[in-house]
N, C-alpha and C positions, 0 to 999 in steps of 0.2 A: 360158823356152823351152828347147828342146833345142840351140840354136846359141849358141856363145859370142859375147859382145860383143867389140868391138875398141876400141883407143885408151882403155884404162882408166887413170884417174888418180884417186888418193884424196887428199882434202884434209885428212882427219882419220880417226880410227878408226871414225867413224860415217857418213862421207859420201864417196861415190865418184861419178865421172862417167864414162860410157861411151857409145860409139856403138853403138846397138842394131842387130842384124842384121835383114835383111828378114824379115817374117812376114806371114801372112794377117791380115785384120782380126779382132780379138778380143782377149781378155785372156790374158796368159801370166804365170806366176809367175817372179820373178827370184830366183835363188839366187846366193850368193857363195861361192867356194871359195878358201881361203887355207891353204897348207901342208897339204893333205889334209883339212882341216875344211870341211864344207858347212853353210851357214846353214839354219835351220829354215824350213819352208814357212809363209808368213804372208801373208794378204790385203793387209797394209800394204805389201808389197813387189811387188804386182802391177803390171804395165805393160799399158796398153791400146793396141793398134794400131788405127788407124782409117783409113778411106778418106775423104779430105776432100771437102767440098762446095765449091761456088764461090759467091762473093758478088760481085754486081754492083751498084754504087751510082751513081746519077746525080742531078743537080740539074735542076729544071725551074722556070723557064728555066735554061739553062746559066749558072751564076755561079761565081765563084772562092771558094767556101766550102771551108774545111778540113773534111775528113770524118774522124771518129774512130770506131774500132771497139773496143768494150770499154775506152774511156778512153784509147786510144793513137791519135795522129794517124796516119792511113794515107796520105792523099794530098789534093790539092786538085782541085776540079772534078768528080772521079768516081773510082770504082774499077772496074777492068776485070777481072772474073773472078779475084778473089783467092782462093787456097785457104784455107779456114777449117775448123777441126775441127767435126764435127757437134755440134749443140746450140744453145742460146740465146745470142744476141749482141745487144749494144746499139749502134746506129748513131746518131751525133749529127753535127750540122752547126754550123759557126761562123757568126757574124753576118756579113752582107754589107750595107754601107751602102745605104740606099734600099729594103731589102726586110725583110719580117717573116721571122724565122727559124723554120723548122718545128720541131716538137718532136722529141726523140729517139724512135727507133723500136726496139722489141724484135722481133727476127726469129729464126726457127728455120732453121738451116742443116742440110740433110740430105745424107748421104753420096752422092757421085756425081751430085748435082743442083745446079742453079743457083738461087740465091735472089736475087731482084731487089728493090731498094729505091730509091724515088724520094723525094728531099727537095723538096717543093713550096714554093717561095719565092713570097710574095705581094708584088708591087711596091707600094711606098708612094708617097704624094704628098708635096709639100713645102709648108710654110707659111712665107711670108715676111711679116714684120710690121715696120713702120717707124713712127716718130713724125714728125709735122710740126707745127712745126719740129722739128729733131733735138734732143730733150731726154732727160734721164735718167729717163724714166718706166719703172717696172717693168712688164713685159708678163707677164701671166698667161694660161695656156691651161688651160681647164677647172678654174680655181681654183688652179693650181700656178704659182707665180712661176717664170719661165723666164730672163729676162735684162732688162737695162736698155737703152734706146735702140732696140733692134730685135732680131729673130731671124730665122734662116733654117735650118730643119731638117726632117728627114723625119718624117712621121706616117702611121699607117695611114689608109686611106681612111675618111672619116666627117665628121661635123659637130662643130665645136669652138667653144667660147665664148672669145673673146679679149677680155681686159680690160686697161685701162691704169691705172697707179698715179699717185698725186698727185705734182705737181711744183710747187715754190714759184713763185708769181706766175702760174700758169696754171690754167685750168679743165680737168680731165681729160675726155677724150671718153667717151661711153657705150661699154659693151661691144658687141662685134659678133659675129655668127655667121659662121663660116668653113666652107665646104664644101671638104674636101680630097678630090681624086680621084686614082686611081692614075696615076702617070707625069706628073702635071701640077703646076704651082706655083700656089698660091692666094695672092694678094697682098692684104694688109690694111694700111690706113694709119689711125693714130690721130691726129686733128687736134686739137691742144691750142690753146686760145684764151685 
């Protein structure tokens, strides 16, 4: 541009850092003058001024998920009108116990406009499985061994097959069907005889 930068410091013969002067949105060519010599005009030296857009991110329901923008953690719970350069950005949410995490979202931020993103978290239910009497039978859910003795953990709403492993001197109970619903605990007991 036509205005000189300030606070110029060079770290090598090929790298300098400077505070850019205010300009209107658009691309300007950067030239370097040292001892009366001026650098050649090159598109590799161009600098683009932009008017930022605003990014607003919320979680629904409100949960304490860490929100990241372009791979960098920005905040927890939500972002309130954060200035972002125009263009494509990726918004991701961290896991919250008891909820299914929404997928990352690719959004486009436009200069002088607000882009709104909502991370929709789906509440899970809990499956509580125990053995009676308390024995070290391996509990499997949908064919996946989970734990011995018992388990208590969150699952997405749905129907699951709960099976019980063999234990010496006991007859294992038959598999049972468990219906897990959002926000509720489904209790299953495997009676060993």
